[in-house]
C-alpha positions in Angstrom: 74.4 148.3 63.9 72.8 147.5 60.7 70.1 147.4 58.2 68.2 144.5 56.9 70.3 144.9 53.2 73.1 144.7 55.7 72.2 141.3 57.5 74.2 138.0 56.8 72.9 134.9 55.1 72.1 133.0 58.2 70.3 136.2 59.6 68.4 137.0 56.9 67.4 133.3 56.8 66.2 133.8 60.5 64.2 136.8 59.5 62.6 134.9 56.8 61.4 132.3 59.3 60.4 134.5 62.0 58.4 137.0 59.0 56.9 133.0 57.8 56.0 131.8 61.2 54.0 135.4 61.9 52.0 135.6 58.4 51.2 132.1 58.8 49.7 132.8 62.1 47.9 136.3 60.9 46.7 134.7 57.9 45.9 130.7 58.5 45.5 131.0 62.1 48.5 128.5 62.2 52.1 128.3 62.5 54.7 126.9 60.3 55.5 123.7 60.0 58.9 122.7 60.1 59.3 121.7 56.1 58.0 125.5 55.7 60.7 126.8 58.4 63.3 124.7 56.5 62.2 126.0 53.0 61.5 130.0 54.2 64.4 131.3 51.8 62.6 129.7 49.3 59.3 131.0 50.1 59.7 134.4 51.5 61.5 136.6 48.9 64.0 138.5 50.1 62.2 141.7 48.7 59.5 141.4 51.3 61.8 141.0 54.0 63.7 144.2 52.4 60.4 146.0 52.1 58.8 145.2 55.5 62.2 145.9 57.6 62.9 148.8 56.1 64.2 151.5 58.1 64.9 149.3 61.1 68.2 148.9 62.9 69.4 145.3 63.9 72.2 144.3 66.2 73.8 141.1 66.6 71.7 140.0 69.6 68.2 140.4 67.6 69.5 137.1 66.2 69.4 133.8 67.4 72.1 132.5 65.3 74.2 134.9 66.4 74.4 134.1 69.8 76.9 131.5 71.6 77.2 129.3 74.3 79.4 130.8 77.2 81.2 128.8 79.4 80.5 130.4 83.3 
């Protein structure tokens, strides 16, 4: 388990993309464009994510970027 300050760069980017998409949906009633998602690291500051998710405990399973394809 980890807190927001412990997230990897990839996990942080994924969280910023999700935050941006949800924020635009609530504020502008639209989803983020592919370009906005690609630029989420520049659009959404680390401090916004730190403030928004302070006190949240994460696991690796919370992030798509941590999922690996498993051969069965």
